[in-house]
DRENKOL-179026 format. One record per residue: residue number from 1; x, y, z of N, C-alpha, C in turn. Coordinates in steps of 0.02 Angstrom, whole numbers. Example, Ala and Ser with C-alpha at 12.3 -4.5 7.8 and 13.67 -1.06 7.14 Angstrom:
  pos  n.east  n.north    n.up  ca.east  ca.north   ca.up  c.east  c.north    c.up
    1     660     -284     390      615      -225     390     660     -165     390
    2     642     -112     354      684       -53     357     645        2     394
//
This chain:
  pos  n.east  n.north    n.up  ca.east  ca.north   ca.up  c.east  c.north    c.up
    1    -477     1838     625     -547      1809     636    -559     1754     579
    2    -583     1698     606     -594      1638     559    -671     1639     544
    3    -680     1651     474     -749      1658     448    -770     1591     414
    4    -836     1581     410     -869      1522     373    -921     1548     330
    5    -930     1511     275     -978      1529     229   -1045     1485     237
    6   -1074     1492     294    -1129      1444     310   -1189     1453     255
    7   -1198     1510     229    -1257      1509     185   -1248     1469     125
    8   -1195     1451     106    -1185      1408      45   -1183     1339      64
    9   -1184     1318     128    -1185      1247     148   -1251     1221     136
   10   -1306     1261     131    -1377      1231     121   -1378     1181      66
   11   -1335     1190      23    -1338      1140     -31   -1310     1070     -13
   12   -1280     1070      41    -1248      1008      64   -1282      978     129
   13   -1296     1021     169    -1320       996     237   -1395      997     247
   14   -1418      955     290    -1490       953     317   -1492     1006     373
   15   -1550     1009     406    -1570      1064     452   -1528     1053     511
   16   -1502      998     530    -1461       991     594   -1393      972     578
   17   -1365      974     515    -1298       950     493   -1249     1005     501
   18   -1266     1067     493    -1209      1119     500   -1193     1131     571
   19   -1125     1126     581    -1109      1139     656   -1086     1213     660
   20   -1082     1240     722    -1065      1302     733    -991     1310     710
   21    -976     1380     694     -903      1388     669    -862     1395     730
   22    -800     1373     728     -754      1366     781    -710     1428     777
   23    -687     1460     830     -645      1513     830    -571     1496     836
   24    -530     1539     816     -455      1531     822    -423     1500     770
   25    -360     1520     740     -330      1483     692    -263     1456     715
   26    -238     1418     670     -176      1383     688    -106     1419     662
   27    -118     1480     629      -61      1509     600     -49     1571     633
   28      16     1603     618       24      1666     645      87     1702     616
   29     100     1764     629      156      1800     592     210     1809     639
   30     268     1803     617      329      1812     654     383     1850     615
   31     385     1916     621      432      1964     587     415     1959     518
   32     355     1957     491      341      1955     420     335     1885     392
   33     350     1838     425      350      1776     405     279     1732     419
   34     244     1715     378      180      1681     395     199     1611     402
   35     182     1575     462      196      1504     479     125     1471     471
   36     127     1416     432       63      1375     417      71     1312     450
   37      24     1292     487       23      1225     513      -9     1178     455
   38      26     1121     441        9      1085     380       5     1011     405
   39     -53      973     396      -66       916     409     -68      866     350
   40     -25      816     345      -28       772     286      21      708     305
   41      -2      657     281       42       596     287      97      601     238
   42     158      581     262      216       586     220     225      662     212
   43     259      676     152      267       750     129     331      783     164
   44     366      746     207      418       783     243     471      807     195
   45     493      771     143      546       796      99     519      858      60
   46     459      856      39      430       920       2     432      978      47
   47     410      970     107      404      1032     155     471     1050     172
   48     520     1014     176      587      1035     194     620     1080     133
   49     599     1058      72      616      1091       7     591     1157       2
   50     519     1156      21      481      1226      22     513     1269      66
   51     523     1252     132      549      1294     182     615     1318     162
   52     663     1275     130      731      1302     108     728     1350      55
   53     668     1356      21      672      1396     -44     622     1455     -30
   54     594     1467      27      545      1516      38     556     1552      96
   55     564     1623      99      580      1656     157     514     1687     186
   56     463     1697     151      398      1731     176     351     1687     214
   57     352     1618     193      300      1566     222     340     1508     252
   58     331     1495     306      361      1433     337     308     1380     357
   59     319     1315     340      273      1260     352     292     1220     407
   60     250     1211     459      253      1167     505     215     1098     496
   61     250     1043     484      218       989     455     199      940     509
   62     143      904     516      122       851     561      94      792     519
   63     117      748     530       91       677     498      30      656     544
   64     -23      672     525      -85       655     566    -112      588     545
   65     -82      546     506     -110       486     477    -145      494     419
   66    -164      434     391     -191       437     322    -263      426     319
   67    -295      444     267     -367       426     254    -412      460     305
   68    -458      413     333     -503       439     375    -473      459     440
   69    -416      438     463     -383       463     522    -381      542     519
   70    -351      566     463     -340       639     455    -405      672     459
   71    -465      651     427     -521       679     416    -553      682     492
   72    -554      629     527     -578       625     597    -545      679     640
   73    -470      678     634     -439       719     682    -451      793     668
   74    -453      806     599     -466       875     577    -535      899     601
   75    -581      857     596     -646       887     619    -646      891     697
   76    -610      848     730     -603       863     804    -566      927     823
   77    -516      937     782     -478       992     793    -516     1054     780
   78    -549     1052     725     -596      1111     714    -648     1135     757
   79    -678     1077     788     -729      1096     836    -689     1123     901
   80    -630     1104     913     -598      1130     964    -557     1197     950
   81    -564     1222     893     -535      1283     868    -463     1286     861
   82    -429     1229     850     -360      1224     838    -342     1184     776
   83    -377     1189     724     -364      1155     666    -306     1175     631
   84    -270     1140     590     -214      1167     553    -234     1213     500
   85    -193     1252     465     -206      1294     406    -218     1260     344
   86    -182     1209     332     -186      1174     271    -186     1093     290
   87    -223     1059     258     -224       985     266    -234      945     202
   88    -207      882     203     -224       831     143    -284      800     168
   89    -332      800     121     -393       763     135    -411      716      72
   90    -432      655      81     -451       611      35    -520      636      -4
   91    -525      632     -68     -584       662    -102    -654      641     -75
   92    -656      580     -52     -722       555     -28    -743      585      33
   93    -695      614      70     -713       640     138    -728      713     133
   94    -716      749      73     -723       817      80    -796      837      91
   95    -847      800      59     -913       830      72    -935      830     144
   96    -913      774     181     -926       778     256    -887      829     290
   97    -839      855     270     -799       914     304    -828      981     286
   98    -851      978     224     -893      1042     202    -954     1052     241
   99    -999     1000     246    -1062      1010     283   -1048     1017     365
  100    -982      992     385     -966      1011     458    -932     1074     468
  101    -930     1115     413     -906      1181     416    -829     1183     432
  102    -791     1144     400     -719      1134     418    -682     1167     372
  103    -700     1170     309     -657      1190     251    -682     1252     227
  104    -631     1296     205     -642      1358     180    -643     1359     101
  105    -691     1395      70     -690      1405       1    -631     1448     -25
  106    -606     1427     -75     -540      1453    -101    -543     1472    -175
  107    -604     1482    -202     -607      1493    -274    -576     1557    -291
  108    -582     1610    -256     -557      1675    -273    -481     1678    -272
  109    -446     1636    -232     -379      1629    -235    -352     1577    -271
  110    -383     1527    -284     -358      1467    -327    -388     1450    -392
  111    -437     1485    -407     -475      1469    -473    -432     1465    -531
  112    -374     1513    -535     -330      1514    -585    -289     1453    -598
  113    -291     1403    -551     -255      1345    -560    -297     1290    -598
  114    -356     1303    -611     -397      1251    -647    -367     1229    -712
  115    -333     1268    -747     -305      1243    -808    -246     1201    -802
  116    -218     1185    -737     -168      1141    -725    -192     1070    -720
  117    -261     1056    -716     -284       984    -706    -329      968    -758
  118    -339      905    -768     -394       879    -814    -464      894    -784
  119    -513      907    -821     -581       922    -787    -602      867    -738
  120    -596      810    -752     -617       753    -700    -584      759    -636
  121    -521      778    -633     -480       789    -579    -503      853    -539
  122    -499      907    -576     -526       970    -546    -594      968    -503
  123    -640      931    -536     -707       934    -509    -708      894    -451
  124    -661      854    -428     -666       821    -371    -665      863    -308
  125    -647      926    -315     -640       966    -259    -685     1027    -273
  126    -729     1031    -316     -781      1078    -332    -849     1051    -314
  127    -887     1102    -279     -951      1076    -252   -1003     1144    -256
  128   -1057     1130    -293    -1115      1184    -299   -1077     1248    -335
  129   -1026     1237    -378     -993      1299    -401    -940     1328    -360
  130    -921     1297    -312     -873      1329    -266    -812     1287    -252
  131    -758     1303    -242     -694      1264    -239    -673     1263    -164
  132    -658     1203    -145     -639      1178     -76    -576     1155     -69
  133    -536     1146    -126     -474      1109    -118    -438     1108    -188
  134    -375     1092    -186     -337      1083    -248    -305     1009    -253
  135    -320      973    -298     -296       904    -307    -223      901    -302
  136    -200      847    -265     -124       846    -263    -107      779    -287
  137    -136      726    -277     -123       659    -302    -184      621    -324
  138    -182      580    -370     -247       539    -391    -230      473    -404
  139    -281      434    -405     -277       353    -421    -327      335    -468
  140    -322      352    -534     -362       332    -586    -356      252    -593
  141    -411      222    -605     -409       147    -601    -380      119    -664
  142    -336       67    -661     -309        32    -716    -312      -42    -691
  143    -288      -84    -745     -284      -155    -736    -212     -174    -720
  144    -194     -189    -662     -123      -210    -647    -122     -295    -653
  145     -80     -317    -693      -82      -388    -706      -8     -420    -709
  146      -3     -488    -691       52      -517    -697      72     -542    -769
  147     108     -498    -801      123      -509    -877     162     -572    -883
  148     207     -595    -840      249      -648    -848     205     -711    -848
  149     149     -711    -800      106      -769    -798      54     -770    -859
  150      37     -712    -882       -8      -704    -934      25     -736   -1005
  151      89     -715   -1007      124      -742   -1065     134     -819   -1054
  152     152     -839   -1005      160      -913    -991     102     -958   -1007
  153      42     -933    -983      -20      -960   -1004     -55     -943   -1065
  154     -22     -900   -1103      -42      -879   -1172    -107     -841   -1170
  155    -111     -801   -1123     -183      -764   -1110    -178     -691   -1136
  156    -222     -667   -1164     -225      -599   -1194    -249     -551   -1141
  157    -230     -490   -1138     -256      -445   -1080    -327     -423   -1107
  158    -376     -430   -1066     -444      -404   -1075    -450     -328   -1084
  159    -489     -312   -1134     -499      -238   -1155    -574     -218   -1129
  160    -613     -264   -1125     -686      -255   -1097    -701     -295   -1035
  161    -752     -282   -1001     -769      -328    -946    -799     -398    -973
  162    -829     -396   -1027     -849      -457   -1061    -786     -503   -1074
  163    -741     -470   -1096     -674      -509   -1112    -641     -537   -1042
  164    -649     -493    -987     -625      -506    -926    -652     -570    -898
  165    -720     -580    -909     -753      -641    -882    -725     -697    -921
  166    -715     -694    -993     -691      -752   -1030    -618     -761   -1016
  167    -581     -712    -997     -510      -733    -973    -507     -762    -914
  168    -555     -746    -865     -561      -770    -795    -575     -847    -802
  169    -621     -864    -850     -634      -936    -864    -575     -973    -894
  170    -542     -935    -940     -474      -969    -970    -429     -983    -917
  171    -412     -938    -880     -364      -944    -824    -376    -1008    -781
  172    -443    -1018    -759     -462     -1077    -724    -456    -1136    -757
  173    -468    -1137    -825     -456     -1200    -868    -386    -1213    -875
  174    -339    -1164    -882     -270     -1179    -895    -230    -1196    -826
  175    -260    -1170    -775     -224     -1183    -709    -276    -1181    -650
  176    -304    -1235    -632     -357     -1238    -584    -332    -1213    -521
  177    -268    -1198    -502     -249     -1168    -435    -248    -1092    -440
  178    -260    -1067    -496     -248      -994    -508    -325     -959    -523
  179    -328     -903    -500     -375      -856    -520    -352     -785    -552
  180    -396     -760    -595     -376      -699    -626    -383     -639    -575
  181    -431     -644    -529     -442      -589    -486    -472     -615    -417
  182    -471     -565    -374     -515      -577    -313    -562     -524    -298
  183    -624     -551    -282     -678      -493    -259    -673     -494    -187
  184    -650     -432    -159     -642      -421     -88    -695     -379     -56
  185    -735     -400     -13     -791      -359      18    -765     -298      55
  186    -705     -288      68     -683      -226      99    -661     -175      46
  187    -656     -191     -16     -631      -147     -68    -683     -101     -87
  188    -710      -60     -41     -767       -19     -59    -747       40    -112
  189    -684       62    -110     -672       110    -159    -659       79    -225
  190    -638       12    -235     -639       -17    -296    -707      -24    -323
  191    -753      -51    -288     -825       -64    -310    -856       -6    -336
  192    -845       54    -294     -876       120    -314    -853      141    -381
  193    -790      140    -379     -758       162    -447    -787      126    -508
  194    -793       58    -499     -823        15    -552    -890       30    -569
  195    -929       45    -513     -995        70    -529   -1004      135    -557
  196    -960      180    -543     -955       248    -568    -937      232    -641
  197    -889      196    -653     -875       181    -730    -933      158    -767
  198    -977      115    -740    -1035        88    -772   -1092      146    -775
  199   -1086      202    -748    -1138       254    -749   -1176      263    -681
  200   -1152      225    -629    -1184       241    -559   -1174      312    -531
  201   -1222      329    -505    -1218       397    -469   -1241      390    -401
  202   -1194      379    -356    -1212       356    -289   -1243      415    -243
  203   -1217      474    -256    -1242       537    -220   -1254      594    -274
  204   -1299      631    -264    -1313       691    -308   -1354      739    -268
  205   -1343      806    -276    -1373       852    -232   -1393      914    -280
  206   -1457      932    -266    -1484       989    -301   -1534     1028    -255
  207   -1525     1095    -242    -1568      1139    -211   -1575     1106    -139
  208   -1528     1088    -108    -1521      1059     -34   -1555      992     -29
  209   -1576      961     -91    -1603       894     -85   -1559      846    -111
  210   -1539      787     -77    -1492       737     -95   -1538      679    -131
  211   -1512      655    -180    -1527       583    -208   -1469      535    -203
  212   -1494      481    -168    -1449       421    -157   -1460      361    -202
  213   -1404      350    -245    -1409       296    -296   -1356      241    -293
  214   -1341      224    -223    -1294       166    -211   -1320      107    -242
  215   -1383       91    -246    -1408        36    -279   -1452       50    -338
  216   -1425      100    -379    -1455       113    -445   -1441       56    -490
  217   -1473       67    -549    -1473        10    -602   -1406      -13    -622
  218   -1361       48    -632    -1296        23    -658   -1256       -5    -598
  219   -1265       16    -536    -1224       -19    -488   -1247      -92    -476
  220   -1311      -95    -481    -1338      -165    -468   -1314     -206    -522
  221   -1302     -186    -585    -1276      -221    -638   -1208     -248    -627
  222   -1169     -200    -598    -1096      -217    -577   -1096     -270    -526
  223   -1140     -266    -478    -1148      -319    -425   -1166     -383    -459
  224   -1211     -382    -505    -1233      -445    -538   -1179     -480    -577
  225   -1134     -432    -612    -1070      -459    -645   -1027     -494    -606
  226   -1006     -465    -546     -956      -506    -502    -994     -558    -467
  227   -1060     -555    -455    -1091      -618    -429   -1086     -676    -475
  228   -1103     -662    -545    -1100      -715    -587   -1025     -745    -589
  229    -978     -707    -584     -906      -735    -583    -894     -779    -520
  230    -916     -750    -461     -911      -792    -404    -949     -859    -405
  231   -1005     -854    -437    -1047      -913    -438   -1018     -968    -479
  232    -981     -944    -532     -954      -998    -579    -874    -1010    -557
  233    -855     -986    -497     -790     -1002    -474    -741     -978    -516
  234    -750     -920    -556     -704      -889    -603    -655     -840    -569
  235    -678     -814    -513     -635      -771    -475    -645     -788    -394
  236    -596     -773    -358     -592      -789    -288    -628     -735    -252
  237    -667     -760    -203     -697      -717    -156    -659     -716     -85
  238    -652     -656     -61     -616      -650       7    -572     -594      15
  239    -544     -582      71     -503      -520      81    -433     -528      39
  240    -409     -467      19     -342      -461      -9    -292     -436      44
  241    -234     -445      26     -174      -424      67    -168     -458     129
  242    -198     -515     136     -184      -555     197    -135     -596     186
  243    -103     -631     243      -47      -675     228     -59     -734     178
  244    -123     -768     183     -140      -812     139    -142     -787      65
  245    -174     -729      49     -185      -699      -7    -108     -680     -38
  246     -66     -651       4       -5      -639     -19      34     -698     -41
  247      29     -742      -2       62      -810     -19      40     -836     -85
  248     -26     -832    -102      -50      -855    -170     -22     -804    -226
  249     -26     -747    -209        4      -696    -265      77     -711    -273
  250     120     -728    -223      185      -741    -231     201     -809    -269
  251     149     -847    -264      152      -918    -303     131     -910    -376
  252     109     -847    -393       79      -837    -461      13     -856    -472
  253     -29     -863    -418      -98      -891    -416    -153     -837    -417
  254    -138     -774    -413     -177      -717    -417    -145     -669    -471
  255    -181     -662    -528     -147      -636    -590    -162     -560    -608
  256    -216     -526    -571     -231      -459    -583    -261     -428    -527
  257    -257     -360    -527     -292      -321    -481    -320     -257    -516
  258    -387     -251    -525     -416      -185    -550    -410     -137    -489
  259    -366      -78    -496     -363       -42    -438    -327       27    -462
  260    -313       72    -412     -289       136    -432    -215      129    -452
  261    -187      182    -479     -118       182    -502     -69      175    -442
  262     -86      173    -384      -38       164    -330     -29       87    -316
  263     -71       46    -356      -69       -25    -342      -2      -61    -357
  264      41      -40    -405      106       -71    -412     153      -68    -350
  265     152      -15    -319      194        -2    -260     171      -48    -200
  266     100      -61    -200       83      -108    -148     100     -175    -161
  267      87     -198    -224      110      -272    -236     177     -284    -237
  268     219     -229    -253      297      -233    -245     313     -248    -175
  269     276     -213    -126      294      -219     -53     284     -295     -28
  270     242     -330     -56      232      -401     -35     259     -458     -91
  271     285     -432    -146      308      -476    -190     375     -453    -226
  272     421     -435    -195      479      -405    -222     517     -451    -271
  273     506     -515    -258      541      -566    -310     512     -564    -382
  274     444     -527    -389      413      -525    -448     422     -461    -488
  275     480     -420    -464      492      -357    -497     500     -371    -572
  276     472     -325    -606      483      -331    -683     437     -374    -714
  277     400     -420    -676      348      -470    -703     281     -436    -718
  278     264     -380    -690      198      -356    -691     195     -295    -738
  279     135     -276    -764      128      -223    -808      52     -195    -791
  280      38     -130    -813      -31      -110    -812     -55     -107    -882
  281    -125     -105    -886     -159       -99    -948    -221      -56    -928
  282    -254      -18    -981     -312        21    -970    -364      -27    -935
  283    -406        3    -892     -453       -39    -860    -505      -63    -911
  284    -528     -119    -905     -579      -144    -948    -640     -103    -946
  285    -676      -94   -1008     -739       -50   -1008    -792      -92   -1032
  286    -852      -70   -1027     -910      -106   -1048    -921     -106   -1117
  287    -943     -163   -1149     -948      -167   -1221    -999     -114   -1243
  288    -975      -72   -1290    -1018       -21   -1321   -1014       50   -1279
  289    -979       44   -1218     -979       104   -1176    -912      144   -1189
  290    -908      195   -1153     -850       242   -1157    -794      214   -1119
  291    -728      234   -1136     -671       202   -1108    -653      246   -1043
  292    -697      277   -1017     -679       325    -955    -673      284    -895
  293    -636      303    -847     -626       272    -788    -636      314    -724
  294    -648      289    -666     -656       322    -611    -589      330    -566
  295    -592      356    -505     -538       361    -471    -543      315    -408
  296    -488      285    -392     -493       237    -327    -428      277    -281
  297    -445      318    -244     -394       350    -198    -372      418    -232
  298    -338      451    -188     -307       517    -203    -331      572    -151
  299    -301      624    -153     -315       680    -101    -304      745    -132
  300    -327      792     -97     -319       870    -109    -298      899     -47
  301    -261      964     -63     -247      1005     -12    -298     1048      -3
  302    -320     1060      63     -375      1103      87    -357     1158     134
  303    -395     1208     145     -376      1261     189    -433     1266     232
  304    -413     1275     301     -464      1279     355    -461     1346     389
  305    -417     1389     371     -411      1456     410    -415     1508     356
  306    -474     1542     372     -494      1600     321    -446     1657     321
  307    -410     1664     374     -363      1724     375    -297     1712     337
  308    -284     1652     322     -217      1634     291    -224     1603     222
  309    -281     1615     184     -289      1586     119    -237     1602      72
  310    -218     1670      66     -173      1683      15    -112     1644      23
  311     -77     1643      80      -24      1608      94     -26     1532      87
  312     -87     1507     103      -97      1435      99     -97     1418      22
  313    -132     1466     -16     -138      1443     -91     -63     1450    -118
  314     -24     1492    -101       41      1500    -123      84     1436    -109
  315      78     1408     -52      104      1344     -34      76     1286     -78
  316       9     1284     -82      -25      1237    -120      -4     1240    -195
  317      -3     1292    -219       25      1301    -292     101     1281    -303
  318     140     1288    -263      210      1261    -269     206     1190    -263
  319     167     1155    -213      160      1087    -202     135     1054    -267
  320      95     1085    -304       68      1056    -364     101     1072    -430
  321     138     1123    -434      161      1147    -501     238     1155    -506
  322     270     1161    -448      350      1168    -454     384     1107    -482
  323     438     1117    -519      471      1060    -549     498     1015    -494
  324     524     1041    -436      552      1012    -382     501      977    -346
  325     442      999    -333      389       961    -296     362      905    -340
  326     356      914    -403      341       853    -452     388      800    -446
  327     454      819    -450      501       768    -447     505      728    -380
  328     496      764    -327      498       731    -260     437      692    -254
  329     376      710    -277      312       672    -270     317      612    -313
  330     342      615    -378      346       549    -412     395      500    -381
  331     454      524    -366      502       484    -323     472      449    -268
  332     427      477    -232      397       448    -175     348      398    -189
  333     327      388    -258      278       344    -273     210      364    -285
  334     198      425    -273      133       458    -289     126      470    -357
  335      59      464    -380       48       485    -447      13      556    -443
  336      48      614    -472       25       680    -463     -44      696    -500
  337     -76      746    -473     -135       765    -500    -128      816    -557
  338     -83      860    -554      -79       914    -606     -45      887    -669
  339     -71      908    -722      -50       889    -798      23      894    -805
  340      55      949    -777      121       968    -788     169      917    -746
  341     141      897    -689      182       844    -651     172      778    -684
  342     115      765    -714      105       700    -744     152      693    -805
  343     159      747    -840      204       748    -897     275      738    -871
  344     291      756    -815      360       748    -785     374      673    -770
  345     317      627    -772      331       558    -748     380      523    -793
  346     379      547    -853      421       510    -912     493      517    -891
  347     514      567    -840      582       566    -823     598      526    -764
  348     551      493    -740      559       450    -678     548      374    -690
  349     583      331    -660      565       258    -665     504      247    -630
  350     461      195    -656      399       171    -620     424      123    -564
  351     374      104    -528      383        50    -479     423       -6    -503
  352     473      -34    -467      513       -91    -489     466     -144    -506
  353     407     -156    -479      358      -215    -501     341     -209    -573
  354     341     -151    -602      327      -134    -673     382     -109    -713
  355     440     -116    -684      501       -87    -705     524     -102    -781
  356     498     -154    -807      515      -180    -874     462     -154    -924
  357     409     -119    -904      359       -94    -947     374      -21    -980
  358     392      -27   -1046      413        39   -1072     360       88   -1079
  359     301       72   -1088      239       116   -1099     201      129   -1034
  360     228      113    -976      190       119    -915     171      193    -901
  361     206      242    -910      182       308    -898     138      337    -952
  362     149      311   -1014       96       323   -1060      27      301   -1047
  363      19      236   -1021      -43       214   -1001     -63      242    -945
  364     -25      259    -897      -49       292    -834     -76      364    -848
  365     -41      398    -893      -62       467    -913    -127      467    -958
  366    -131      418    -993     -195       408   -1032    -256      395    -984
  367    -245      358    -933     -298       342    -887    -315      409    -849
  368    -264      444    -832     -280       513    -794    -317      560    -837
  369    -309      558    -909     -344       606    -948    -410      574    -970
  370    -435      511    -953     -490       486    -970    -532      467    -916
  371    -526      511    -861     -565       495    -801    -635      533    -804
  372    -691      505    -767     -756       531    -774    -750      603    -739
  373    -796      651    -778     -793       721    -763    -832      741    -701
  374    -876      701    -680     -921       733    -627    -941      680    -579
  375    -888      653    -541     -897       611    -485    -918      653    -421
  376    -971      632    -391     -994       659    -330    -998      622    -275
  377    -957      627    -216     -965       591    -164   -1014      626    -113
  378   -1038      586     -63    -1085       614     -23   -1058      632      49
  379   -1107      652      99    -1082       674     165   -1071      620     214
  380   -1081      561     191    -1079       502     240   -1049      445     213
  381    -990      455     173     -960       400     146    -934      350     201
  382    -917      374     258     -891       323     309    -948      270     324
  383   -1011      292     330    -1068       247     350   -1071      206     290
  384   -1066      227     229    -1073       181     173   -1020      129     165
  385    -959      152     186     -902       104     181    -917       47     236
  386    -934       67     298     -939        20     350    -998      -30     330
  387   -1047      -11     311    -1106       -49     294   -1091      -91     228
  388   -1056      -67     184    -1030      -104     124    -984     -171     137
  389    -942     -151     187     -896      -208     213    -928     -255     249
  390    -980     -240     292    -1011      -291     321   -1063     -329     281
  391   -1103     -296     242    -1150      -328     195   -1115     -372     142
  392   -1067     -349     111    -1027      -389      62    -989     -443      81
  393    -960     -432     149     -923      -486     184    -971     -543     199
  394   -1032     -522     223    -1078      -581     239   -1097     -616     174
  395   -1109     -578     119    -1129      -606      59   -1078     -654      27
  396   -1016     -632      34     -955      -673       4    -955     -737      55
  397    -964     -729     115     -950      -791     165   -1010     -844     150
  398   -1073     -813     148    -1126      -856     150   -1149     -874      83
  399   -1122     -842      25    -1138      -858     -37   -1207     -828     -63
  400   -1224     -777     -23    -1290      -743     -36   -1279     -687     -91
  401   -1332     -645    -109    -1326      -605    -159   -1295     -541    -148
  402   -1249     -524    -197    -1215      -453    -191   -1268     -395    -204
  403   -1317     -410    -247    -1370      -368    -263   -1403     -342    -196
  404   -1423     -396    -163    -1461      -381    -102   -1412     -347     -51
  405   -1350     -358     -52    -1300      -327      -9   -1300     -255     -27
  406   -1310     -243     -91    -1303      -175    -110   -1363     -129     -93
  407   -1421     -166     -96    -1480      -136     -71   -1482     -119      -5
  408   -1445     -165      39    -1440      -154     113   -1398      -88     123
  409   -1345      -76      77    -1302       -18      96   -1337       40      69
  410   -1381       36      18    -1424        93       2   -1465      115      59
  411   -1504       65      92    -1548        78     145   -1514      109     208
  412   -1452       84     227    -1413       110     273   -1389      181     267
  413   -1374      196     206    -1350       266     186   -1405      313     200
  414   -1464      302     172    -1517       342     168   -1545      353     241
  415   -1545      297     285    -1568       299     351   -1522      352     393
  416   -1455      335     379    -1407       379     416   -1411      453     394
  417   -1427      461     333    -1427       539     311   -1496      566     337
  418   -1547      535     342    -1611       558     377   -1601      570     445
  419   -1567      531     484    -1552       541     550   -1512      603     564
  420   -1465      622     517    -1432       686     527   -1475      747     495
  421   -1530      738     464    -1563       796     454   -1561      813     379
  422   -1527      776     339    -1526       797     266   -1595      776     229
  423   -1607      819     189    -1669       814     139   -1653      762      86
  424   -1688      703      84    -1677       649      38   -1737      649     -15
  425   -1722      644     -70    -1783       639    -127   -1807      573    -122
  426   -1871      569    -125    -1910       502    -118   -1923      474    -188
//
């Protein structure tokens, strides 16, 4: 029987948000062997290794697509009663699946794993004191920069956002065809992370009442900061990873990207000729502020079938802590969530883009250990992301205020939550 813990969902959902529980699980026993259906993008090699080394649990892996695709398909499958037993879920989509009654609480079976993770990482899957997943990979934000071009122009790597603005101006003075960075209106995760670093709290919940702070003072301050750089033509406004942007980057005319630790692999995919030219540095911080950073990307392993939690957590534990799983994960280009796997990165080469950087893993691991401890996502991140892309895209195109665009996102998020029946603090 598949059971749900609806009583505890009151902290997350409004009067109409909790869906009825679905019957039927996706796993079964065959001669004492527990078979678990597992949805996750990639992971084929690790699953094959697990199956080859375990006799009592067998994993049937399905690549259900990445990001929101998996979350959407998982919700649909849960409503139909045929969800997998284990699934990869991006952190920002976990709350929406909790309020939709898709995920099973696993603190009784998995709480002992807490010591394997930094607090900021572990808390990404904990809500209202209950655990709904185990982190598998993370994307702490860093500054990826073209070291070869920095050296050529005689530019120092900025350590604060104030210095970042000064460097942006220096770049424009040294080479008018070049920009330090791009402000992209579709980079919701990037902006959210920068706002969180500045102290923004976009969602909070207490006693079943939500507070929405997308346009809080800290976040508006971040919007004003980037607005100033755009107004002075010190950074480029527009989308990234387009053919035009890729060409500029390959010509050495885009010099940095504040993003998650996955970013070197992305840039290498479009600029192989620049292998060894790039490096990472700690993300700039605000003058006088702490040097903590937020996450941009990453996912957790979650359980949807209450009847197979023990077997699921055994599989999840192996995926996060075994030496072989760590080795395979790092080799695939993922940055692992567990401290033990992070320590193992020193034995693996980084992406070829940053292959000449001797302290790459040291900086990466320092970023992972300096992440913010209490990041809370909300139940309608998809609505926020959609409105953000529209509002910020219009602002960049029309040259209007990013602060006003952020206020528009705030209003859209609140309206959407009210329509769904959530209690919103006034």
